[in-house]
VOFILUM-462044 format. One record per residue (C-alpha): residue in one letter; x, y, z. Coordinates in pm, whole numbers, padded with zeros to 5 digits, always signed. Layout:
N
AXYZ;...
This chain:
333
M+05351+09155+06299;F+05696+09015+06375;D+06059+09124+06339;I+06230+08808+06214;V+06568+08974+06167;G+06575+09132+06513;V+06467+08812+06690;T+06718+08606+06490;I+07001+08839+06595;L+06906+08797+06962;V+06900+08418+06926;I+07245+08422+06763;L+07381+08637+07045;I+07235+08403+07307;V+07390+08097+07141;F+07727+08267+07090;F+07765+08403+07441;G+07619+08085+07587;F+07891+07890+07409;L+08154+08126+07550;T+08007+08079+07898;V+08045+07700+07873;R+08400+07734+07740;A+08495+07973+08019;W+08351+07741+08286;K+08570+07459+08156;A+08887+07668+08173;K+09151+07542+08419;P+09272+07876+08563;R+09025+07963+08837;W+09035+08338+08766;L+08959+08278+08397;K+08687+08032+08485;W+08502+08268+08719;V+08564+08598+08541;G+08501+08454+08197;A+08190+08266+08301;L+08050+08567+08486;L+08113+08809+08199;S+07994+08584+07918;G+07702+08465+08131;L+07592+08823+08177;L+07624+08883+07802;T+07406+08576+07751;L+07145+08688+08001;I+07092+09034+07851;P+06980+08921+07501;A+06784+08638+07664;V+06582+08886+07870;L+06536+09109+07563;L+06418+08809+07362;I+06158+08721+07627;L+06036+09080+07644;S+06017+09107+07265;L+05819+08782+07235;I+05575+08907+07498;G+05547+09234+07305;F+05485+09063+06972;S+05229+08837+07142;K+05041+09147+07254;L+05062+09305+06909;N+04926+08990+06744;Q+04659+08908+07001;H+04324+08829+06837;Y+03994+08971+06960;D+03662+08804+06883;N+03437+09109+06918;P+03122+09046+06713;I+03064+09242+06393;A+02724+09408+06349;D+02538+09308+06035;I+02448+09662+05932;K+02443+09872+05617;V+02452+10247+05682;A+02188+10434+05482;G+02415+10725+05393;T+02148+10994+05398;A+02238+11359+05350;A+02166+11425+05717;Q+02395+11141+05823;I+02676+11263+05599;A+02646+11619+05732;R+02657+11498+06094;G+02941+11258+06014;E+03146+11535+05857;K+03130+11729+06184;L+03237+11424+06383;A+03517+11342+06138;N+03699+11656+06249;I+03793+11463+06564;C+04014+11249+06340;V+04201+11511+06134;S+04513+11539+06353;C+04594+11171+06305;H+04434+11073+05973;S+04516+11379+05764;P+04864+11504+05668;G+04733+11862+05654;N+04498+11848+05956;Q+04189+11887+05743;L+03935+11673+05565;P+03939+11438+05376;L+04096+11172+05598;S+04357+11049+05350;G+04594+10902+05609;S+04935+11001+05744;N+05269+10864+05856;F+05177+10883+06223;A+05520+10796+06365;T+05695+11063+06160;K+05427+11326+06211;F+05431+11294+06590;D+05806+11236+06637;F+05768+10885+06773;P+06081+10693+06875;A+06229+10444+06627;L+05983+10168+06715;G+05900+10071+06357;T+05639+10197+06111;L+05311+10335+06239;Y+05048+10482+06007;A+04709+10640+06055;P+04530+10475+05761;N+04362+10636+05464;L+03989+10637+05547;T+03865+10764+05211;P+03688+10526+04967;S+04020+10454+04792;G+04198+10381+05118;N+04238+10106+05374;I+03870+10048+05458;K+03737+10027+05103;D+03686+09650+05137;W+03555+09662+05495;T+03188+09621+05580;D+03012+09899+05767;G+02997+09671+06070;E+03374+09622+06061;V+03431+09997+06041;I+03195+10057+06335;R+03378+09791+06538;A+03712+09956+06459;I+03587+10299+06564;R+03417+10203+06889;E+03613+09895+06991;G+03957+09944+06840;V+03960+09610+06658;H+04100+09574+06306;K+03927+09379+06031;D+04179+09097+06091;G+04091+09080+06462;R+04405+09244+06600;S+04393+09553+06816;L+04436+09890+06651;L+04723+10096+06790;I+04691+10444+06944;M+04325+10467+06847;P+04103+10668+07088;S+03849+10388+07106;A+03813+10425+07484;G+03630+10752+07413;F+03471+10644+07084;R+03324+10342+07263;N+03070+10588+07407;M+02966+10710+07060;S+02599+10649+06998;D+02472+10416+06727;E+02330+10717+06546;D+02657+10911+06553;V+02886+10623+06462;Q+02665+10540+06163;A+02678+10907+06060;L+03058+10896+06079;V+03069+10586+05859;A+02832+10755+05614;Y+03072+11047+05585;L+03379+10823+05546;R+03207+10650+05253;S+03113+10984+05097;Q+03461+11141+05094;P+03635+11190+04760;E+03872+10908+04670;T+04212+11037+04776;G+04546+10861+04748;E+04622+10496+04808;P+04595+10266+05112;T+04866+10342+05366;P+05122+10066+05445;D+05064+09817+05724;N+05206+09897+06067;Q+05519+09702+06154;F+05683+09729+06493;N+06049+09630+06514;L+06227+09454+06799;I+06261+09779+06997;G+05891+09849+06949;A+05796+09503+07074;I+06013+09545+07383;F+05868+09893+07440;M+05519+09738+07446;N+05606+09612+07793;L+05647+09972+07910;A+05365+10142+07717;D+05094+09924+07569;F+04969+10087+07247;R+04677+09846+07203;T+04334+10008+07222;A+04091+09715+07185;Q+03778+09753+07398;Q+03498+09526+07513;P+03201+09509+07270;A+03011+09836+07284;G+02666+09695+07213;H+02389+09949+07149;V+02462+10304+07266;T+02212+10589+07284;A+02322+10950+07327;P+02169+11152+07614;Q+01913+11421+07536;A+02071+11710+07348;G+02144+12022+07552;T+02165+11847+07888;P+02475+11823+08109;E+02473+11449+08034;Y+02497+11531+07664;G+02788+11762+07744;E+02962+11471+07918;Y+02889+11254+07614;L+03066+11507+07390;V+03361+11534+07630;D+03400+11157+07606;I+03382+11115+07228;I+03595+11422+07153;G+03866+11271+07371;C+03914+11540+07636;R+04014+11276+07892;D+04313+11169+07682;C+04489+11494+07770;H+04308+11603+08086;G+04288+11271+08272;D+04010+11023+08335;R+03840+11258+08585;L+03952+11573+08398;Q+04181+11643+08693;G+04478+11717+08469;R+04782+11513+08377;V+05156+11553+08414;E+05409+11474+08145;N+05551+11123+08192;G+05815+11123+07921;Q+05633+10861+07711;P+05485+10914+07365;G+05127+11031+07379;P+04898+11332+07386;P+05019+11644+07568;A+04930+11674+07935;G+04637+11909+07991;P+04548+12115+08301;N+04285+12044+08566;L+03946+12128+08410;T+03767+12076+08743;Q+03959+12379+08869;I+03962+12596+08557;V+03621+12578+08391;P+03411+12642+08706;Q+03583+12983+08722;W+03475+13073+08367;T+03147+13222+08252;E+02959+13065+07965;E+03051+13365+07750;E+03422+13319+07825;F+03393+12947+07744;M+03221+13015+07412;T+03469+13290+07324;F+03760+13056+07386;F+03629+12784+07156;N+03527+13035+06890;T+03848+13241+06887;G+04110+13067+07100;M+04123+13369+07331;L+04155+13284+07700;P+03972+13482+07969;G+04179+13787+08055;G+04364+13775+07723;G+04629+13543+07592;K+04611+13237+07371;V+04696+12871+07402;P+05064+12802+07323;I+05139+12636+06990;L+05276+12282+07008;T+05541+12237+06737;L+05716+11905+06676;K+06042+11831+06495;S+05844+11698+06201;G+05699+12047+06146;F+05352+11947+06268;S+05199+12217+06481;E+04866+12295+06642;P+04745+12473+06955;R+04847+12270+07260;M+04477+12268+07343;P+04321+12190+07002;W+04026+12424+07037;P+03975+12452+06657;V+03903+12079+06647;V+03647+12103+06928;R+03485+12399+06752;A+03472+12215+06420;V+03309+11911+06580;T+03038+12095+06778;M+02744+12324+06720;P+02693+12623+06957;G+02427+12439+07156;E+02660+12143+07200;L+02939+12368+07326;K+02697+12510+07581;A+02608+12159+07695;M+02980+12087+07742;F+03013+12405+07948;T+02717+12310+08165;Y+02874+11973+08238;L+03228+12099+08298;H+03119+12403+08501;A+02937+12183+08752;L+03220+11934+08805;P+03333+11888+09167;F+03694+11983+09228;V+03946+11700+09196;Q+04300+11746+09326;S+04555+11774+09045;P+04813+11496+09020;T+05172+11564+09121;R+05494+11409+08998;
C-alpha cells in the first residue's frame, strides 16, 4: 500500500524549494538573502515534514505480523451454521450494503462518510468474495487477531473484541461464512493515499492483535457469559473500555455512547429486555436515528443488531453483568 504519485510530488516540492533556498542564500542583497532563504526554507520544510509523516504512515500500513495460522478445518455442521448466522449479525453494518445478511461487502469509506483518505472497503465475505481462497485458519486469524492473509493488519476491524471470541463461536462464524450464497464479486483492495498515510499518525486504523490462542466461553447464563457477549458484540467500542461512556473527539469512528455503569443499574430486567426487543426506552422514547450523508442510517444505539445476535437467555446474562457494574465516572471533554 503506497501512494507513488503523492510521495513523488512531495519529493519534487522539496527539491524545488530547496534549490530556491540555496539560490536565495547566495543572493548579494542582504534583505533578499534573508527573506528569500527564510521563505523558501519554510516552503522546503513543510513538504519535508509531510514526507516523513507519510512514510511513517505507509510503514504502519505495510507492517507485517507473524501471528501463527491454526491448521484447522471447520466441520460446518448445521448447528455451527445456525450459531454462526446469529453471530454474523455483528458484521452487517460494515460488511453489508443493506445492513442484512449475506455479508457481500460494502464501500466502507463512502458508507460511513470517511474523509478523503483513499479507498476503504469492508470485503465480501461470501463464498464468491475476498476469502474464497483463504484457509479456515486464516479466516479465524483475521477475525480474532485482525491480520490479513498477506500478514498486514486489517483496518477498522473490531478484533480487540473478537479476540475474546471462543474457539467454538469463531468456528461457527466461519461455518456460516462458508455457507452463505455466493453473492457479487471480491471487493477492491484498500488503498490509502498520501493524506491517509499522514492521518495514520493522528488516528491509527490498524487493528492487529496478539495471537489469541485457545479461548473458551464462560458458562452460559452467568454474569461472566454476559461480559463475554458485551466484549464480542463490541459494546466497548462506543461505550468505552470500562463502559463508562465516551465523548465525541471529532475523529472518524463509532458514535460515542453513554455511561452504562450509570444507566443500566437503574433499569429492571424487564425494561432491559423490552428495550432490546422493541427499542423502547424506560419511560417512553426511542433511541435517535443516526443518519449520514451517504444515506446510511441506523439507531444510534444499534439495538436491532444486539437483538439479532443474542437469544433471550443471553440478553439476560448481559443484563446481569451490566446491572452489577460498579459506577465509573463519565469522561469529560
